[in-house]
N, C-alpha and C positions, 0 to 999 in steps of 0.2 A: 708457463702459462700463455696463452698468443693471447694478444690482445682482444677479439674476438671470443675469448670464450672467456674471459673476465667479463667482459659486456653480460654477456650470456649470465653465466654466475650473478652478476649483480642486479640483473635484474628478473631473476627468476625471486632473489631471496627477497626484490621490496613487493614482488605480490604477489606473497608468501606474509610476509607484515600486515600488509592492506589486504591482505583473505583476512586473516588472524586479529584485526582491528575488526570487516565488518561484523565478526560472529561473533566477537566479543560486544559488541556495540547491542545487538540483535536480540541474544541473551541476555541484560541487564535484567537486574530481579524487576524485573518490573511485572507484577499478576494483574493482567488488563481486570478492567472494570465494567461487566457490560452493563452493572445499570448507569451509570457515568458514560458510558458511548450513548444510551438511547436518549442522553438528559441531553447529548452534543449533538447528534444523527436532529432530535428534535428541532433546537436553536436555529442549526446551518437548514431547515425547513427541508430533508436529504428529501423525503415525500410528493415533494413538491415537480421533484419528472422523474422519481425513481416509485413514487404513489404509495397507497396508502400497505404499510407492512414491508416498506419497499420492496410489495413483490409484481404487481401492477402498474408495473412502467407508461408515463399516460403520451410517449412516443414509444413507437420500436425502435427509436435510436438512442435509446438509455438504455440500461440492460434491469434485467429483473436480478437485485443483491441480495436478498430473504434468503438468509442460508448453504451462505457460496463460506468457502473454509475462510477461517480473519487470516493464514498468515496468506492468499492470492486479496485477500479484502487490505490489508493493510500495506503491504508492497504496490498494490496499485493508486492509492493513494499519495503510499513516500513518490512514486514515478509522476503523480500529481506536481507535488512541491519540488520537487527537481526540475520539470518543467520543460519545454519541448526544444531547451538551446543545446541538451543534451542528448543530442541521435545513440547512445549506448541506454541508457536508465532515462530518461526521461518521454512522461507524457505531455501532450496536447490537447488539452483542451480551457477554454476561456476562464469558462464557467468551474467549473473543477481544480482551475487554478485557483482562483480566487477561492470558492469555498476551504478549504484544506488549507491555506497559505501561514495563518494565522496559527496557526492548531501544532502539539509536540509531540514525540513521537510515541508519546506515555498515548498522546491524545486519541493517536493513528489509532494503536493496539485496541486501544480500549471500542474505538469504533467500529471496528473487524469483530473484534470478539462480541457485543451487540448483535451485530450480521451475522454472525455465524451462527447464532442461539433464534434465528426467527426461521417462524415453517415455511418452508419457500416451495416453490416449485420447477429448481432449475431440473434441467433433462438433459444427459444426454445424447449427442447428434454425435448417429453413424455416418 
């Protein structure tokens, strides 16, 4: 086998292992607790920016959250934890980064479940 082929095979194996670890970490046995998510949302004062019911943002700069898919919310919050230093996975917003910095992944899943449970007025723009 040529060295370049061996390197490609090694890289593919490493990528596959990383993907498997990532899927396993996300699929760990944690049933999201929307009631805990509500407590966390209130204690972190999410409504200060995202408005009452997380559906009436105080500014057009902030998104409506109520009713959004839990998986989207979880990964958005996780990306704020990762931060802007990681161009591939991070999100850069100082306020959100500070809000989620000390939360566990279970906490993020709970918040996401709570947000998904809310009635919201999200619309699909075409």
